[in-house]
Structure formats: C-alpha cells, structure tokens
TORDO-96594 format. One record per residue (C-alpha): residue number from 1; x, y, z negated; chain. Coordinates in steps of 0.001 Angstrom, whole numbers, plus 524288, in hexadecimal, padded with zeros to 5 digits. Example, Ala and Ser with C-alpha at 12.3 -4.5 7.8 and 13.67 -1.06 7.14 Angstrom:
2
DRENKOL num    px    py    pz cadena
DRENKOL   1 8300C 7EE6C 7E188      A
DRENKOL   2 83566 7FBDC 7E41C      A
//
This chain:
452
DRENKOL num    px    py    pz cadena
DRENKOL   1 8794C 7C4BE 7BABE      A
DRENKOL   2 86A5E 7BCC6 7B45B      A
DRENKOL   3 8600F 7C720 7B461      A
DRENKOL   4 8581C 7C5A6 7A6E0      A
DRENKOL   5 84932 7C54F 7A81F      A
DRENKOL   6 84312 7D1C5 7A3BE      A
DRENKOL   7 836BB 7D665 79D7C      A
DRENKOL   8 830C0 7E106 7A47D      A
DRENKOL   9 82296 7E5B8 7A81D      A
DRENKOL  10 823D2 7E930 7B593      A
DRENKOL  11 81B3F 7F59C 7B7A5      A
DRENKOL  12 81B5A 7F6EE 7C4BD      A
DRENKOL  13 8212F 7F3A5 7D1EC      A
DRENKOL  14 81C7C 7FDD6 7D96F      A
DRENKOL  15 81950 807FB 7E244      A
DRENKOL  16 80885 803B1 7E294      A
DRENKOL  17 80249 7FAC2 7EC57      A
DRENKOL  18 7FDF4 7FB6D 7F7FA      A
DRENKOL  19 80498 7F857 8017F      A
DRENKOL  20 805CC 7F8B2 80C3B      A
DRENKOL  21 80CEC 7FA2F 815B2      A
DRENKOL  22 80D9C 808F3 80EB4      A
DRENKOL  23 8195A 81159 81052      A
DRENKOL  24 81FF3 8163D 81C84      A
DRENKOL  25 81A4D 80EF9 826BA      A
DRENKOL  26 8255E 812A7 830DB      A
DRENKOL  27 8338E 8161E 82DCE      A
DRENKOL  28 83EE1 81C93 83610      A
DRENKOL  29 84AD3 81B90 83B90      A
DRENKOL  30 84EF1 82A30 8373D      A
DRENKOL  31 85134 825B3 82924      A
DRENKOL  32 85F8C 825B8 82520      A
DRENKOL  33 8655C 81996 81F2B      A
DRENKOL  34 866AA 81F90 80F97      A
DRENKOL  35 87669 81FCE 80D97      A
DRENKOL  36 873EB 82043 7FEE6      A
DRENKOL  37 867DD 819B6 7F9A6      A
DRENKOL  38 864CB 81CBD 7ECEA      A
DRENKOL  39 867E6 80E64 7E6F8      A
DRENKOL  40 86D1D 8027D 7EAF1      A
DRENKOL  41 86405 7F65D 7EE62      A
DRENKOL  42 86B6D 7ED75 7E284      A
DRENKOL  43 864F6 7F72B 7DA43      A
DRENKOL  44 8577D 7F064 7DBC7      A
DRENKOL  45 85352 7E48D 7D588      A
DRENKOL  46 84F81 7D9F0 7DEAA      A
DRENKOL  47 84042 7D678 7DBC9      A
DRENKOL  48 8445B 7C8D9 7D947      A
DRENKOL  49 84AAA 7CB93 7CDF9      A
DRENKOL  50 83E9B 7D2A9 7C9FD      A
DRENKOL  51 835F5 7C690 7CB49      A
DRENKOL  52 83E64 7BFC9 7C24F      A
DRENKOL  53 8374F 7C51A 7B682      A
DRENKOL  54 82B48 7CCB0 7BC94      A
DRENKOL  55 826ED 7BFFC 7C43C      A
DRENKOL  56 81992 7C34C 7C5A6      A
DRENKOL  57 81B01 7D1FC 7C941      A
DRENKOL  58 8226E 7CE85 7D38E      A
DRENKOL  59 81A12 7C422 7D958      A
DRENKOL  60 80E2A 7CF31 7DA47      A
DRENKOL  61 8189B 7D89A 7E147      A
DRENKOL  62 81E71 7CCBB 7EA5F      A
DRENKOL  63 81764 7D121 7F751      A
DRENKOL  64 81140 7DC7F 7F3BA      A
DRENKOL  65 80FA0 7E781 7FB73      A
DRENKOL  66 81AEA 7ECC0 7F429      A
DRENKOL  67 82446 7E09F 7F450      A
DRENKOL  68 82244 7DF9A 80447      A
DRENKOL  69 822FF 7EF2C 806D2      A
DRENKOL  70 82F49 7ED80 80E44      A
DRENKOL  71 82BE9 7DF2C 8168A      A
DRENKOL  72 81DE7 7E2D4 81696      A
DRENKOL  73 81D0C 7DDF1 8268A      A
DRENKOL  74 8121F 7E6FB 82B2C      A
DRENKOL  75 81866 7F263 8241E      A
DRENKOL  76 825EA 7EEA9 82B23      A
DRENKOL  77 81FF2 7ED73 837C6      A
DRENKOL  78 8181D 7F957 836D7      A
DRENKOL  79 82289 8009F 8335F      A
DRENKOL  80 82C60 7FCF0 83D1A      A
DRENKOL  81 82393 7FF89 847DA      A
DRENKOL  82 81F11 80C60 841D0      A
DRENKOL  83 82C73 80FBB 842B8      A
DRENKOL  84 82F65 80B5E 85194      A
DRENKOL  85 83020 816F5 85B84      A
DRENKOL  86 83035 82346 85264      A
DRENKOL  87 83921 82D02 85781      A
DRENKOL  88 83696 83870 84ED8      A
DRENKOL  89 84142 836B6 84323      A
DRENKOL  90 836BA 83C3A 839CD      A
DRENKOL  91 82DEF 8311F 83D95      A
DRENKOL  92 83804 828AC 83C37      A
DRENKOL  93 83CD7 82B5C 82F90      A
DRENKOL  94 82FFC 8283D 82948      A
DRENKOL  95 83062 81C7A 8328B      A
DRENKOL  96 83AF6 817A4 82BE9      A
DRENKOL  97 838BE 81ADA 81E6C      A
DRENKOL  98 82EBF 8108E 81A7D      A
DRENKOL  99 8399C 808DC 81356      A
DRENKOL 100 83A34 8134C 807BC      A
DRENKOL 101 82CE3 80CCE 801A9      A
DRENKOL 102 82CDE 7FFA5 808EE      A
DRENKOL 103 83AC4 7FBB9 80573      A
DRENKOL 104 83ED1 804D8 7FA14      A
DRENKOL 105 84A42 7FE71 7F375      A
DRENKOL 106 8500C 7FDB4 80032      A
DRENKOL 107 84ED8 80B80 802D9      A
DRENKOL 108 853D3 81010 7F80B      A
DRENKOL 109 8600A 8071D 7F75D      A
DRENKOL 110 86188 80C39 80592      A
DRENKOL 111 85C21 80013 80E13      A
DRENKOL 112 852CB 800E9 81697      A
DRENKOL 113 85187 81024 816C3      A
DRENKOL 114 84991 80F3C 82384      A
DRENKOL 115 83FC2 805B9 828F6      A
DRENKOL 116 8485B 80482 83439      A
DRENKOL 117 853E1 7FCB3 82D34      A
DRENKOL 118 858F1 7F03B 82F5A      A
DRENKOL 119 84D52 7EB2A 82492      A
DRENKOL 120 85372 7DD2D 82471      A
DRENKOL 121 85DBB 7E41F 81C3B      A
DRENKOL 122 856FD 7E792 811B2      A
DRENKOL 123 85B0D 7E4FA 80473      A
DRENKOL 124 85332 7D888 7FECA      A
DRENKOL 125 850ED 7DFA4 7F2CD      A
DRENKOL 126 84A45 7ED77 7FB17      A
DRENKOL 127 841CE 7E3FC 80477      A
DRENKOL 128 83A0A 7E004 7F7C3      A
DRENKOL 129 83205 7EC7D 7FA5B      A
DRENKOL 130 82D34 7F436 7EE4F      A
DRENKOL 131 832CE 7EB62 7E377      A
DRENKOL 132 832DB 7EAE8 7D4E6      A
DRENKOL 133 840F0 7F273 7D3E3      A
DRENKOL 134 83DCD 7FCB0 7DCF8      A
DRENKOL 135 831A4 7FFFF 7D5CD      A
DRENKOL 136 8353F 7FE1E 7C7DE      A
DRENKOL 137 8427E 807AB 7CAD2      A
DRENKOL 138 83913 813F7 7CC51      A
DRENKOL 139 83B86 81E68 7C450      A
DRENKOL 140 83484 82B42 7CB28      A
DRENKOL 141 82EE4 82EFC 7D68B      A
DRENKOL 142 833A8 83B55 7DF47      A
DRENKOL 143 8289B 83B95 7E8F2      A
DRENKOL 144 81AE0 83437 7EA75      A
DRENKOL 145 81DB0 82F1E 7F851      A
DRENKOL 146 82865 82828 80175      A
DRENKOL 147 82D5C 81F8C 7F573      A
DRENKOL 148 830B7 82ACD 7EBC6      A
DRENKOL 149 834AC 821E1 7E11E      A
DRENKOL 150 84182 82322 7D8D9      A
DRENKOL 151 846B9 8175F 7D459      A
DRENKOL 152 852F4 81497 7CB05      A
DRENKOL 153 85513 80699 7CDE2      A
DRENKOL 154 85F59 7FE29 7C50D      A
DRENKOL 155 86C68 7F6F2 7CA40      A
DRENKOL 156 86645 7E9DB 7CDCE      A
DRENKOL 157 8642E 7DDE3 7C5BE      A
DRENKOL 158 86F8C 7E147 7BF05      A
DRENKOL 159 86BF2 7EDEA 7B88B      A
DRENKOL 160 85D05 7ED0C 7BD12      A
DRENKOL 161 85A6D 7FB94 7B448      A
DRENKOL 162 84F0C 800D5 7B20A      A
DRENKOL 163 8415A 7FB76 7B775      A
DRENKOL 164 83364 80459 7B51D      A
DRENKOL 165 8272A 80075 7B321      A
DRENKOL 166 819D9 8039C 7AC8A      A
DRENKOL 167 81E1E 7FDD5 7A050      A
DRENKOL 168 825DD 80476 7952D      A
DRENKOL 169 82653 7F85E 78BC2      A
DRENKOL 170 82DBC 7F062 796F6      A
DRENKOL 171 83B16 7E911 78FBA      A
DRENKOL 172 841FE 7E146 79BA2      A
DRENKOL 173 84E28 7DA17 79C55      A
DRENKOL 174 85296 7DB23 7A9EC      A
DRENKOL 175 8511A 7E8D5 7AABA      A
DRENKOL 176 84D72 7F607 7A495      A
DRENKOL 177 83F6E 7FA60 7A498      A
DRENKOL 178 83960 80812 7A371      A
DRENKOL 179 82AAE 80C9C 7A27B      A
DRENKOL 180 828D6 81535 7AFD0      A
DRENKOL 181 81C91 81D11 7B0A8      A
DRENKOL 182 81F70 81E1D 7BDED      A
DRENKOL 183 81C15 80FA6 7C059      A
DRENKOL 184 80E15 8130C 7B9F7      A
DRENKOL 185 80A93 81C65 7C36B      A
DRENKOL 186 8078A 81CAF 7D299      A
DRENKOL 187 810AB 8250A 7D651      A
DRENKOL 188 81AEA 81B40 7D7E6      A
DRENKOL 189 8122A 81427 7E184      A
DRENKOL 190 80F58 822B3 7E73F      A
DRENKOL 191 81E0F 822E1 7EAA9      A
DRENKOL 192 81BDD 818E6 7F677      A
DRENKOL 193 80D96 8195C 7F7A7      A
DRENKOL 194 80EE8 82798 7FCB5      A
DRENKOL 195 81587 828BD 80999      A
DRENKOL 196 8192F 8353D 810D1      A
DRENKOL 197 81FAC 835D2 81D80      A
DRENKOL 198 82E96 8386C 81B34      A
DRENKOL 199 82E61 8437D 824F6      A
DRENKOL 200 821B3 84918 827E1      A
DRENKOL 201 81CB4 846F9 818B2      A
DRENKOL 202 80FA2 8417C 81E60      A
DRENKOL 203 807F3 8399E 81370      A
DRENKOL 204 80876 82BEE 818F3      A
DRENKOL 205 8040F 824DA 80E21      A
DRENKOL 206 7FDE2 82B0B 802D7      A
DRENKOL 207 7F975 81FC0 7F974      A
DRENKOL 208 7FE89 827B4 7EB83      A
DRENKOL 209 7F8C1 8342D 7EFD6      A
DRENKOL 210 7EC26 82DE5 7F356      A
DRENKOL 211 7ED95 82753 7E459      A
DRENKOL 212 7F003 833D9 7DE1D      A
DRENKOL 213 7E4AC 83B1B 7E3EA      A
DRENKOL 214 7DA81 83097 7DEFA      A
DRENKOL 215 7D307 82E3D 7D376      A
DRENKOL 216 7DCDA 82340 7D04D      A
DRENKOL 217 7E5DC 82D68 7CD34      A
DRENKOL 218 7DC83 83231 7C202      A
DRENKOL 219 7E29A 83CFE 7B756      A
DRENKOL 220 7DDA9 83474 7AD26      A
DRENKOL 221 7E701 8297C 7A9F3      A
DRENKOL 222 7DCFF 8207E 7A742      A
DRENKOL 223 7D633 82138 7B426      A
DRENKOL 224 7E32B 821DA 7BC75      A
DRENKOL 225 7E613 8155D 7C52E      A
DRENKOL 226 7F419 81663 7CA10      A
DRENKOL 227 7F813 80D07 7D4B9      A
DRENKOL 228 7FD66 803D4 7CCA6      A
DRENKOL 229 7F04C 8035F 7C4E6      A
DRENKOL 230 7EA1F 7FCDF 7D2C4      A
DRENKOL 231 7F50E 7F6D4 7D939      A
DRENKOL 232 7FD36 7F0F6 7CDAD      A
DRENKOL 233 7EFF8 7EAED 7C7E3      A
DRENKOL 234 7ECA3 7E3B9 7D303      A
DRENKOL 235 7EEDB 7D57D 7D246      A
DRENKOL 236 7E699 7CA92 7D8E1      A
DRENKOL 237 7DA3C 7CB51 7D7D7      A
DRENKOL 238 7DA64 7D8C9 7D00B      A
DRENKOL 239 7DAEF 7E35E 7DBB9      A
DRENKOL 240 7DBBC 7ED70 7D248      A
DRENKOL 241 7D5A0 7F875 7DA76      A
DRENKOL 242 7CFFF 80502 7D756      A
DRENKOL 243 7C0AF 7FF4F 7D86A      A
DRENKOL 244 7C73F 7F279 7D10A      A
DRENKOL 245 7CA55 7EEEA 7C36F      A
DRENKOL 246 7D932 7F138 7C212      A
DRENKOL 247 7DC7D 7E755 7B509      A
DRENKOL 248 7E826 7E62A 7B04B      A
DRENKOL 249 7F2FB 7DD62 7B3DE      A
DRENKOL 250 7F734 7D589 7A643      A
DRENKOL 251 80409 7CF8F 7A59D      A
DRENKOL 252 811E7 7CEF9 7A378      A
DRENKOL 253 81B7B 7D60C 7AEE4      A
DRENKOL 254 82709 7CDFC 7AD04      A
DRENKOL 255 8253C 7BD84 7ABB2      A
DRENKOL 256 82B73 7C04E 79BC3      A
DRENKOL 257 823D7 7CBA8 796D0      A
DRENKOL 258 81801 7CD80 78F1A      A
DRENKOL 259 80A29 7CF12 7976A      A
DRENKOL 260 80640 7DC87 798B9      A
DRENKOL 261 7F97A 7E2A4 79A7D      A
DRENKOL 262 7F981 7E6FE 7A65D      A
DRENKOL 263 80597 7E380 7B021      A
DRENKOL 264 806FA 7EBE5 7BD28      A
DRENKOL 265 80556 7E274 7C961      A
DRENKOL 266 80CA8 7E23A 7D59F      A
DRENKOL 267 804FA 7DD0E 7E040      A
DRENKOL 268 80675 7EAEE 7E7DE      A
DRENKOL 269 7FCB1 7E497 7F2C2      A
DRENKOL 270 7F676 7F195 7F6CA      A
DRENKOL 271 7EE40 7EEEB 801A9      A
DRENKOL 272 7F69A 7E6E5 80A42      A
DRENKOL 273 7EF80 7DAA4 80D4F      A
DRENKOL 274 7F967 7D6A1 8189C      A
DRENKOL 275 8062E 7D749 81393      A
DRENKOL 276 806B8 7CDCE 8063E      A
DRENKOL 277 7FFB6 7C31B 80EED      A
DRENKOL 278 80AC6 7C35B 818CC      A
DRENKOL 279 81448 7BFEC 80E25      A
DRENKOL 280 80A9A 7B55E 808E9      A
DRENKOL 281 80528 7BC4B 7FE04      A
DRENKOL 282 7F5DA 7BBE0 7FF60      A
DRENKOL 283 7F3B7 7BF87 7EF6B      A
DRENKOL 284 7F7DA 7CDAF 7F331      A
DRENKOL 285 7F137 7CDCE 80171      A
DRENKOL 286 7E502 7CA84 7F8C4      A
DRENKOL 287 7E865 7D452 7EE47      A
DRENKOL 288 7E8E2 7E015 7FAB9      A
DRENKOL 289 7DB4B 7DABF 7FD80      A
DRENKOL 290 7D613 7DB00 7F189      A
DRENKOL 291 7DB16 7E97D 7EF62      A
DRENKOL 292 7D420 7EEFF 7FC8C      A
DRENKOL 293 7C7CA 7E799 7F88D      A
DRENKOL 294 7C6B1 7EF60 7ED4B      A
DRENKOL 295 7CB03 7FE19 7F122      A
DRENKOL 296 7BFCA 80103 7F921      A
DRENKOL 297 7AFD0 7FF43 7FB8A      A
DRENKOL 298 7A64F 802FC 806A7      A
DRENKOL 299 798D7 805B3 8076B      A
DRENKOL 300 790C8 80645 814BB      A
DRENKOL 301 7820F 80D41 814B8      A
DRENKOL 302 77998 80E6C 81F56      A
DRENKOL 303 775C0 81CB3 8228F      A
DRENKOL 304 76796 81D46 81EF2      A
DRENKOL 305 7642F 82828 82657      A
DRENKOL 306 76A60 8232F 83264      A
DRENKOL 307 76C7B 814C0 830CF      A
DRENKOL 308 77488 815C1 83D8E      A
DRENKOL 309 7804C 818DF 83369      A
DRENKOL 310 786E4 813AD 828CB      A
DRENKOL 311 78FD4 81AEE 81F48      A
DRENKOL 312 79C6B 812B4 81AC7      A
DRENKOL 313 7A2CD 81656 80C66      A
DRENKOL 314 7AF6E 81212 808B6      A
DRENKOL 315 7B47A 81500 7FBD6      A
DRENKOL 316 7C1F9 81238 7F584      A
DRENKOL 317 7C011 80D01 7E8DE      A
DRENKOL 318 7CB68 80644 7E5AC      A
DRENKOL 319 7D7C5 80B9D 7EBE7      A
DRENKOL 320 7DED5 815F0 7E3CA      A
DRENKOL 321 7E286 81C97 7F0DF      A
DRENKOL 322 7DCFD 81E18 7FDF9      A
DRENKOL 323 7D83E 811BE 806D1      A
DRENKOL 324 7E077 80E2B 80D2E      A
DRENKOL 325 7ED3F 8145B 8069E      A
DRENKOL 326 7FB0B 8130A 80B70      A
DRENKOL 327 7FCED 81673 81AB5      A
DRENKOL 328 7EF8D 819F6 81DC2      A
DRENKOL 329 7F2BE 81A52 82BA9      A
DRENKOL 330 7F5DC 80C8F 82BAE      A
DRENKOL 331 7EB91 80492 82249      A
DRENKOL 332 7DF09 80355 826FB      A
DRENKOL 333 7D28A 803C7 8207B      A
DRENKOL 334 7C52A 8054A 8272E      A
DRENKOL 335 7B632 80279 8264C      A
DRENKOL 336 7B241 7F7A1 82DE4      A
DRENKOL 337 7A307 7F82E 831E9      A
DRENKOL 338 79AC8 7ED8C 8387F      A
DRENKOL 339 78CE4 7EDD0 83B01      A
DRENKOL 340 78602 7E071 83E2E      A
DRENKOL 341 77758 7DD91 840A3      A
DRENKOL 342 770AE 7D42D 83A1C      A
DRENKOL 343 776E9 7C9E8 8450E      A
DRENKOL 344 783CF 7CD8E 84109      A
DRENKOL 345 785D8 7D46D 84E2B      A
DRENKOL 346 78F20 7E0DE 84C89      A
DRENKOL 347 78730 7EC5F 85018      A
DRENKOL 348 79158 7F766 84A05      A
DRENKOL 349 7A032 7F762 84652      A
DRENKOL 350 7A980 8009E 84219      A
DRENKOL 351 7B8AE 7FE48 83E53      A
DRENKOL 352 7B93C 7F06D 842C8      A
DRENKOL 353 7C5F9 7EB53 8483C      A
DRENKOL 354 7C731 7E7D6 85505      A
DRENKOL 355 7CCFA 7DA5C 85AA1      A
DRENKOL 356 7D98A 7DF64 8594B      A
DRENKOL 357 7D922 7E3A4 84A2E      A
DRENKOL 358 7D9FC 7F29C 84D3B      A
DRENKOL 359 7D24A 7FBDA 8452C      A
DRENKOL 360 7C8BE 8040B 85097      A
DRENKOL 361 7CB81 812C1 84F22      A
DRENKOL 362 7BE48 817D3 84B3E      A
DRENKOL 363 7BE5B 80F7D 83E32      A
DRENKOL 364 7BBE4 81636 832BC      A
DRENKOL 365 7C800 813F8 82C3D      A
DRENKOL 366 7CFDD 81967 8201D      A
DRENKOL 367 7DEB6 81E58 823D1      A
DRENKOL 368 7E74D 82A09 8273D      A
DRENKOL 369 7EB01 82E0A 832EE      A
DRENKOL 370 7F8BF 8349D 833D9      A
DRENKOL 371 7FC45 83F16 83FD5      A
DRENKOL 372 807C1 8407C 846AE      A
DRENKOL 373 8085A 84F95 842E3      A
DRENKOL 374 7FF77 8535B 84E8E      A
DRENKOL 375 7F244 84D8E 84AE9      A
DRENKOL 376 7F5C3 83FDB 85150      A
DRENKOL 377 7F291 8343A 84978      A
DRENKOL 378 7FE19 82B29 84742      A
DRENKOL 379 80010 81CE5 8433D      A
DRENKOL 380 80DC4 81CA5 83F92      A
DRENKOL 381 8116C 82483 8325A      A
DRENKOL 382 81DDE 82815 8369B      A
DRENKOL 383 81786 831B5 8403D      A
DRENKOL 384 80ED5 837FA 8366A      A
DRENKOL 385 80F57 845DB 833EA      A
DRENKOL 386 8031F 848B1 82FD7      A
DRENKOL 387 7F5FA 8415A 829CD      A
DRENKOL 388 7EA3F 842EC 83250      A
DRENKOL 389 7DF10 83C0C 82ADC      A
DRENKOL 390 7DE4A 834B4 81E58      A
DRENKOL 391 7D0CE 82E43 81CCB      A
DRENKOL 392 7D4CD 8241F 812DC      A
DRENKOL 393 7CA84 8216D 80744      A
DRENKOL 394 7D1B0 827F8 7FB1B      A
DRENKOL 395 7D0AB 82294 7EE14      A
DRENKOL 396 7C462 822BE 7E762      A
DRENKOL 397 7BD18 8279F 7F3C6      A
DRENKOL 398 7B441 824C5 7FF74      A
DRENKOL 399 7B290 826C1 80DBB      A
DRENKOL 400 7A642 82543 81390      A
DRENKOL 401 7A2C7 82583 82254      A
DRENKOL 402 7961D 82339 82AB0      A
DRENKOL 403 794CB 81BCC 837D2      A
DRENKOL 404 78B0E 81AB8 841CF      A
DRENKOL 405 787BB 80CC9 8469C      A
DRENKOL 406 78018 813EC 85210      A
DRENKOL 407 7730A 80B71 84CAA      A
DRENKOL 408 76A67 808D3 843C7      A
DRENKOL 409 76EB9 7F997 83DB0      A
DRENKOL 410 76270 7EF63 83D7A      A
DRENKOL 411 75DFA 7E91D 831BD      A
DRENKOL 412 76729 7DF1D 82F44      A
DRENKOL 413 77322 7E81E 83386      A
DRENKOL 414 77FE8 7E474 82A9D      A
DRENKOL 415 789D7 7EF9A 828B1      A
DRENKOL 416 796DD 7EC46 822BC      A
DRENKOL 417 7A229 7F56A 820BD      A
DRENKOL 418 7AEAE 7F28A 81BED      A
DRENKOL 419 7BA84 7F987 816F1      A
DRENKOL 420 7C5FF 7F27B 81BF3      A
DRENKOL 421 7D61C 7F41A 81A46      A
DRENKOL 422 7E361 7EEF0 8244D      A
DRENKOL 423 7EF31 7F35D 82053      A
DRENKOL 424 7F4AA 7F7A8 82E28      A
DRENKOL 425 7ED24 7F735 83B75      A
DRENKOL 426 7EDA3 7EED0 8455A      A
DRENKOL 427 7EE69 7F8F7 85072      A
DRENKOL 428 7FC3D 7FD7D 849FB      A
DRENKOL 429 80132 7ED1C 846E7      A
DRENKOL 430 7FE94 7E9DB 8551F      A
DRENKOL 431 8077A 7F3FC 85AE5      A
DRENKOL 432 812ED 7EFA3 85257      A
DRENKOL 433 81B66 7E745 85B06      A
DRENKOL 434 82051 7D8FF 856D5      A
DRENKOL 435 817BA 7CE05 8507D      A
DRENKOL 436 808ED 7D33A 8501E      A
DRENKOL 437 8051B 7D894 843E5      A
DRENKOL 438 7F7C1 7D1A0 83EB5      A
DRENKOL 439 7ED60 7DB2D 83C21      A
DRENKOL 440 7ED19 7E050 82D8F      A
DRENKOL 441 7E4B1 7D7C0 8256C      A
DRENKOL 442 7D626 7E049 8244C      A
DRENKOL 443 7D104 7E0F8 815DE      A
DRENKOL 444 7C2EA 7E2FC 81457      A
DRENKOL 445 7C43A 7EF04 8076C      A
DRENKOL 446 7B57F 7F0B3 806D8      A
DRENKOL 447 7A90D 7ECB2 80DA6      A
DRENKOL 448 79AA0 7F128 80D59      A
DRENKOL 449 78FA6 7EAAF 814B2      A
DRENKOL 450 78152 7EFCB 816CF      A
DRENKOL 451 7752A 7E7EB 81D6D      A
DRENKOL 452 76A04 7EE39 821CC      A
//
C-alpha cells in the first residue's frame, strides 16, 4: 500500500511532561497475563508513519521522556531493583504495574502486562513509549489515575481511523480527524500523572491533583493554565513556566499544511536532565535545566535580632504543581547553605553532598515520605500503605526555615543558599547490582548570596 500524505494539525501527543521516571516504580509477579487484551497490536500505527507528514513534531518527541518511557535505563533498573525480594502479593502486584503507563500500547494489546515479562519481546510499536497513535486515539477518561484513558484506535495503516486533537478544521488525507476537548484539558495528562498503589490505594504521584488544587486551575478561562499551557509551549530558549512568558509557537503541524498562530510542541522533557543526554540529546537535557531554573526562587536573610540565625525562604513561582512533583519520595529537592569568611574558609554548611554524593539526613528537603502502615518510612513504593508526610512546596506557595549557625558572622562573611535538584538519591542507586549508576546530575534551581 502507498501511504497518502496528509494534512492534519496534530494537537497533542500527550499525557504531559515531565517526566520522568514516573508511574509505578516497582511491579509484580502476581499480575496475570491478559487473556483477552482490548486491542490487537497491529491496530496502532508506527510512529515512523506519523513522521512522514509530521516530521517536525516527531523530531521534538523523539528522545523526549514520553518517547523514552519504555527504554529509560534509570527507570528500568530502579523498577526492577525495587521488584526484587518482594513476597507480599499486594506489594508484588504494585511492583509489576509500571508498564501500564511506561509501555501503554503494549499493556492494552497484551504484552507486556507486568514488569517481569521478558521486555526484549515487546512488539516494536509498543517500545516507542507514549506515542502519537496512543494519545491521539484517546476519547475519554474513566479514572484520573493509573492510566484511565479510553482508546478508540483505527485498524493500522490500511484503515487508520480517526485521530483526535485540539483542531476543529483539520482536513487530513491519510486518516480522519476530529476535534477533542479532552486534548485541550489537563485531564488527559492526569490519567498517568496521578498514580495510586494498585492494591492499597496510596497516593504515589499526585501531579494532576496538585495542579487541580493550584491557582493555575482558575475558574476564569482567561487565567487558567493547563498542563499543555506550559509543557506544550516550551521549546529551546523558551522554558514556558509560570514565572516566564509563554509565547505562542507559530508554525505548521505537518510538512504540507499552512502556518497557524500556535502549534503545540512535543518536547516533553519535564525535569529530566539525565536521560535525554544518555541518548545523545543535549538539547532536551538543556531544556530540562531551563525549566528547573525557572520554577522557583530562594532568598536568605540574617535575623537582625539574633545574627547567629539566618532565614531561608523558597518560593514555588513557576511550577503548576508541587516542587518536586512525580515520585516525591525519590526526586530530591533540597537547600544547600554555605557560609565563608572573607578568606574563603567555610565556617558553616548545611545540605552539602558528602564524598559519596549522598545527601545528609538533616538537609532541608522538600519531599513525600511513604510508610509501611505502621509508621515506618519506606523507599519502595510497592510497600507504601500510607503517606507519612508531604513537605513539598505547593504551586504559588513558599516555605521558610530558620537555621542557627552558632556564631555571629564577622564582617566580610558571605552566605550562599542554593535550591538544588536531582532525579534520584545516590543512596538508592548505589544499591542496584550490576554496572554502577553514576550520580544523577545536580541542577541549581535558584541561588541567593548575602554578604555582611
């Protein structure tokens, strides 16, 4: 069959940024294979076919955290490590469930249905992660967590069916097109960016809920900023956060269509600096840095009444969700404080990584702490029966803490406070057998300097 070229202003190759790492880190042996999967794999169209007409959007998507959701080596190694040694069937069931969002086309077509399946046998189409035909076949949502998308794909390249997006005037040749309100709303992202433990119901990721409860979800349509309004406006040099301008992206959605005032971008880098670089894509790695550097601010003040004390304030000025979002028990955001005298000698420090790149337990961190149901913290989300605490910074809010240096700084003392981010704790990564995993890159999100 000769494919006809088509004109179609793709709206969204979607389920929103970030990424991550995300969704069910851990997955279990107890989940049975589906005997009657909802769809045959050949009902989905290869991404290369979409690229024939949507080449620019394809290039944006390639090496994004959506395209790498199945092959992300950090996700794969951590997820398989957390799966090891589990004996509780409920914990195993959670640990096996990552593929529902990381390999969604495979999951809905019958393989893989669990993390412990032989992933080398995953059909080629399914290895392409969160892809064009998956998102643009979505019609509705059954639940706002654990991949509650309802799909209606076509029947492969011979009968591609309807592709849905935010345009009501697209006239493609290769497939039919239909306007979809769902593709203009945050809900299409929330189905995978909210994650609950499949048995215990514990909230493991709450990115959509964080946005839903934030000022960005304004009842005034003119003030509302959806997930798409930041993550699908971003491009190189334009981080498009809540603290920056979010200019439209004029262009054409296909290689053959007329230019429009705005075409949704498909870079989907989230805050992941490490993984795109592993695949040679420094551009997307730098875009993740740009997003992190425009998400928050930090300030440091000396208490005028007691100059031994300093006050540090961190404000979430640019993220439409909490900082950090996603797996808040694994992603690390913390404050580093260093005081130096006029000769450069360190006189006080807090939150400084040790020689092994591990973070001290007494660092001021913004995170969620999950528990085993008996009040004991657990790092493995498969074991999470409760949320013990959540000290992340909500969208539009700030947190302040006082530190006692134990001395009155002399003239010329400089105090530097930095807000830092990295994707996973080295304490966990170094436990994973096999080739050592390098410490994740530390990104300076914000910095403040005060000199006496």
